[in-house]
N, C-alpha and C positions, 0 to 999 in steps of 0.2 A: 529497361527500367530496373535492371538488377542491382540490388544492394550488395549481394555477394554472389559469386559464380557458383554454379551447380558443381557438386563434387563428382569425381569420376566413379566408376562402378565398383572399384575396390573399396574395402572398408578399412580405413586406417585406424590404428589403435588410438584411443582417446585418453589413454592413461600413460602416455610416454613422458619423457623428461620435459621439464619446463625451461624455457630460455628467459632469463631475467634481465631487466634493465636496472642498473644501480645508479641512484642519483642521491647523493648525500645519504640521508637515513631512509630513503624511500626505496621500495623494491616492488616492481611491477611484473607479475607473471604474464608472459606473452601468450603461452599456449594453455588454454583452459582445460581442466580435467572434468569429464562428465562422469558423475556418479549416480547412484540411485536416490539421492536425497530429494529430488523433486518429482518422484514417481506419482502416478495416479494412486490415491490413497488405498483403495481396496484391490488394486491389481495384484494378481498372483505372480509368483516367480515364473511360472510356466508362460504366462501371457507376456511378461516383460521380456522373456528370452526371445520372443518372436520379433521384437523390434530391433532392427540393426543398429550397430553403433554408428554414430555420426561425429564428425569433427566440427568444431565451432570456429567462427572467424576469430582472429586474434584481436585483442583489445587495441585501441589506438595507443600510439606511443606518446606518453606525456611530454617527452623531450621535444617532439616534433609538433604535436597538436594537443596542448594541455587542456584546452576547452573541450575537445572531443572526448578525451579520456575522462574528464570529470563528469561529463554528461552520460557516460556509458554505465551499464549495469555492473561491469567488472570493477569499477572504482569504489563502489559503496562499501563492500566488505573490506577491500584492501586498505582504504584510507581509514576506516573506523578501527582497524586492527591496531593502529598506533595508539589510539586512546585506550583501547582495552589493555594493552601492555602496561601503560602507565597506571591504569586502575588496579591491576594485579599487584603492582608495587606500592599501592596507596600513594601515588604521586599526582593525582588529579588536582586541577586548580581550584575546583569549587565543591568537590565532594570528598568526604572520607569514605574509605572502602574497608569493610570488615569481611574478609574472605572466609572467616569462620561461619558467616551467615549464608554462604553460598549453598551449602547442603540443605539448610532450612528452606531456602527459597525453592530449590529443586523439589524437596519433599512436599511443599505446599502445592506446587504445580502437579505433582504425581497424585496427590490426594484428590484434586479436582477431577483429573482424568479418570481415576478409578471410580470415583463417585458416580460419574455420568456415563461411563462406558464399560464399567466392570472389566471383563476379559475380552470384550468385542472391540479391540482397538483398531482392527482393520476397517471398521465401519465409520471411523472418524473422517468427516469430510475435510477437504482442504479449505483453508481460510479464504473467505470470499464473501461477496455481497449477497449471494443466493440465500444463505442462511438467515440474513437479517429480514428478508421478505417473509420468512416463515414464523415470525414472532407469534406467540400464542398457539403454536402447533398447527397453524393453517397453511397448507401447501399452496401459497398464492401463485407462485410461478407456474407450477403444474396446472393449476386451475386456469391461469391465463392462456397457456398453450392449448388446453382442451377447449377453450372458448373459440378458437380459430377454426374455420372450416377446413375440411380435409384437402381442399384445393391449395392450401398454403403448404408448400413442400418444406422439408426439413431444413434446407438451406435458408429459406426466407424466415422460418421460425427462429433460426439461430441469429440471423441479421436483426430481427426485431428485439431479441433479448440483448444483443450487443448494444442496440440503440438505448434500451431501457437502462441497462447496467451502467453505461457510460454517463448518462445524465445523473443517475442516482448516486454514483460514486463521487462525481464532481460536486454534488450538493452536500456530500457527507463530511463536512467539517463539523467540529464540535458545536452542538446546538446551544449549549449553555444550560444551566440548571433550571431555568424557569419555563422554557418552551415545552409545549406538548401538542399533540395532534390527535384529533378525534376522527376516527375512520368514518367516512361517509357510508361505507358498506356494512360495517359491523357495529358502529356506535361506540366501540371501545377506544380507550385513550392510550396513546403510545408516546414515548419520549426518546430522546437521544438518537443514536444511529438507526434503531429500528423504526422510530417514528418518522424519520426522514425517508427511510425505505418505503414504508407504507404510503406516505404522502406522495412520493415521486411516482410510485406505481399507480395510484389513483389519478394523478395528473396525466400520466402517460395514457391511461385507458380512455380518458375523455378527449384526447387529442391536443393537449396544451402545447406539446412540442412538435406538432405536425402542421405543415402548411396546407395539407390536403384533407378537407373535411371527410372525404370518403375513405381515408386511410388514417384513422386516429392513432393506431398502434405503431407509430414510427416516430423517429426524431430526424429532423432535417434542418439544414443550415438556414433556410429562409425563415422558418418559424423562430429559431433561436435568435436570429439577428433582430427580430421585432419584439423580443421579450422585454418587458418593463418591470421595474422593481415592484410596482403595485400589483402586477399580475402574479408574480411569484409570491409576494406576501399573501395574497388571497389564497393561492394554492397551498401554502404552508400554514394558513390560518394565523398569520402574525398580526398581533394588535399591540397596543401600548401595554395591555395587561398580559400579553403572551409573546414577549419579545424573543427573537432568535439572534444569536451572535452572527455578525458579518453578513447581513442580508444583502447589502449593496455589493459586497465582494463576491457572493455566490452568483448574483445576477450578472455581474460583469464577466465572470468566468464563463457562464453559459453563452453570453453574447459573443465573447471572443471565440468560443468553440464554434459558433455559427460561422465566423469568418474563416477559421482553420479548415472547416469542412468544404471550403471552395476548392481544395486540392483534389482534382478529379482523379489523379493517378491512384491515390489512396482511398478516397471516399466516393468515387463514382460521380456520374452526372447528376444524380439525385441528392448528392451531398449528405449522405447518411453515415453515421459511425459504423453501422452494420455492414456497409460495403467494403470495409477492410477485410472481411472474410474472403471476398473474391480476390483481393490483392494477395492475401496470404496463401491461398490455395494455388494461385497461378504463379507464385514467386519462383524464380529459378532455383532457389536453395531448398524449396519444399520437395520432399521425397514421397513417392508412393510406395507403401509397403502393405502389410496387413491392415494398417491404418495410415492416414496421412501424417507425415512427420514434418512439423514446422519448427524451424530453429527459433529458439526463444529470442536471440538477438534481432531477428527479423521483426517479430512483434514489438520488441522494445523500440526499434527504430521508427516504426509506425507511430507509436505513442509519443516518444521523446522528440522526434523530429517533426512529425506531422502536427503535434499539438504545441510546439514550442511557443507559438504566438499567444497562447491563452494565459501564460503566467505573467504576473506583474513585472514590468520592465525595471523596477527598482531593485531587483535582486542581484546577487553577486555576478560580476562579469569579469571575463579575461579577454583582453584584446578586442573588446567591444562585443563579445559573444555572451549572451545571458546564459547562466549556468543552471537556472531553475532552482530547485530546493538544495542549494549548496551554500556553505557559510564558512567564513574564517573561524578558526578555533585555536585558542592559545595552547591547547595540549597537542597540537600537531607540530611536526618538526619546524623549528624556527632557526636553528643554526647547527652546524656551520652554514654560512649564508644560504638559506633555503630560497628556491625559486618561489614566486608568488603562488603558483598552483599547489605547492606542497603544504601550504598553511591552510588549505581549504579542505573541508570534509563534505562530500556529497551524500544526500539521503534519497531524494526523489521519492518521497513517501507516497504521494498521491498517484504518481505514475506506477509505482509498485502495487499499490492497492488496486488500481485499474487492472494491472496485469493479472494479479491473483483472481480478480472478479471476472474478467472477460474470458480467461481460460476455462472457467467453470462451464458456461453454456457450450462453448466450442468442444470441450471434452465430452460432456454428457450427451449432447445431441448428435455430434458428428464423429465422436471417438478420435478427435485429433490428439496426437501425442506431441508435446512440446519438448524438444530436445534441448537440454541445458537449463531446465527450470530450477536446478539446484544453484544457479548463479544468483537467484533472488535471495534477499535477506529478510530477517525479521523486521517488522515495521517499527520505525523509531517514532512512536507516538506515546501519548500520556498514559494509556492503559498498560502497555508492556513496560514502559519506563516507571510508572507508578508502582508496579509490582516490586521492582527492585528497591524502592524507597520504603514502601510499607512493610516489607519483610526484613528491613534493617541492613540489607547488603550495602546500600548507599545512604549517606547522611549529608545533607547540605551543610556547608560550613557556616559558622555563626555570622560572619560578616555579610555573607550572601543572604542568610535568613533575614537579617535586619534590613538590608536593602530591598529585598522582595516584599517584606511586610509594609514598608513605607509606600511602595508602589501599589500594594493592595489597598491600603487605606485611601490613597488618592483616587484610585479607580472606583472604589465603593461609593464615592460621592456622586458619581454619574448615575443618571436615571436608568433603572433596569439592571444595574450591575449587582452582583452578589455582595452581601455585607454581613454574612455569618460564616462560622467555621473558617476563620481567617487562616489563610495559607500564603506563602510567598508567591509573588506574581512577577512575571518577566515577559518582555516582548520576545517574539519568535527568533529574532536575530541576536538576542543576548547571549554572551559566551556561556552562561550557566545552562541555557537550554540546548545550545549546540553540543556542549560537552555531554550533557545528559543523554541526548539522542544518540550520540556516537557510541557511548559506552553501552547503551541499550542494545544496539546492533550487535556488538561484540559478545555481550553476556547471553543474548538469546542463542547464539551458536553454542556457547559453552553449556547452557542449560539443556539444549537438545541432547547432547552426548550423555549428560548425567541423568536426565529423565529416562532415556532409553535404557540406561544401565539399571536404574532403580526398578523399571518395569520388567526387566529381564528379557528385553527384546533384542534380537540379534539378526544380522544379515538382512534378508529381504523382508523381515517382519518389523523392522524398526520404524518408528514414526518418522515422517518427513517433518521438516521445519514448518511447513504450512499446516500440518495436522496439529502440531504442538501449539502453534499460535491460536488455532481455532478452539481446541479443547482445553488448553491449559493456561497460557500466559495472559492472553487478552481477557479471557473470561475471569481468570484469577485476579488480575489487576482491577477489573471492575468490581468484583465482589469484595475485595479488600477496601476499596474506596467507599462502598456502601456501608460497610461496618465501621470504618474509621471516621467517616464524615457523613452520617446518616441523613442530615438535612439537605445537603447539596449534592452528595455523591460525587463530588469533584475529586480530581487527583491531588496528591500531596503538594504539587506545584502547579499553579495556574499559568496558562499561556495566553497572552492577548492574541486573539485570532482575527484575521480579516476575512475568514471564510474561504481562503484559497490554499491553506497549508495543512490544517488538522481537521 
């Protein structure tokens, strides 16, 4: 069942020269470099030194298999870099870029991090779903684990958390400004991502996603395939007065997840997301050291290939292969005559959000080290992207503003849609949104370097990208939205969501 063959006992250098494929204006590095960028947040230099170096599989060759390349984690940063370079020269199609505001943006991110973590930067957790469950300072995940009897071993505990986190992340598209959730356990009201997290946890605990009444704290394919829109609506407390964006899309996503879980090689005979743990630990590329070492591309293949059927079939395709969260972009190379794949920029935002989130319980409970986690990028979503607009680094061009405002006005006539604090609105496949997301990926990498410099962090003490996302850019983008648009707390550009993308 090997995705990649096991490496031999020697430890090859992972910082060697790269071999490149030149295609027009595109450059694809074949041999990835492993750095410390994706380290476990609080790991000491001494502990990291006990983990052997490992080499990663090469990315697919886009000249031979462009679909496989665009579906790979390697392509996200490489393809977005074309848009970033145009941004630095103020040559974007839809945004003006004021590079003089870049330092201001970084300074704001640094101020948020210093405010919340003072000098204890090593304690910043990696970005992931775990923190959303702890809204209000309540350690809900730890309490859930403690509620299970001691006969539930650590591997089964990890499987259960993977089950929970998988469903919770897939439900975690933008809820919209009106939706809220009243916890049945505390009576408190929660909104947005944290509200969906609490709601999904409470649904999980009562067995909504399990087909076995005696085993409520699990997710399995049989239960998901029976899921109905009305059932999920009741679980999320959706009514005409409490609407949530994309309810049908979220339900369909979970039903299709139930179908994907039929893959017994990845998800076992019980069709649970958590069974991917057994697949990862027994995979030929997984190494036994002081801790288990799983190659990040192995986990990526489980999610990208194993869940490929859950995404809407209407998305971008090449040679009949659906590319998931990948879109044509006018700022990508168009000439000299570009191949069709060269005009597309992939993001795979929900897959990456799943990666960040699922790595959390596997790392915390089983001490699994994911080699190559620095291949992951900043998430191209409206909080990180909104930060760049609200700090003045990006400004939407006037003609696009007017087009977006007309779309907002039309959408506001629909029942339950926002009609105050007017902002431009676009569909997820609009070139404005694709360009915005691509430049967000690029600028997040740039911000990481500047934020670490401003914090005076060097070497093994530097923040990882996942830490900056958690403590700085995502949080900062939300806080700026709350100040700039206090009634709706929406981003500076609204995106029409079907519940399967954001």
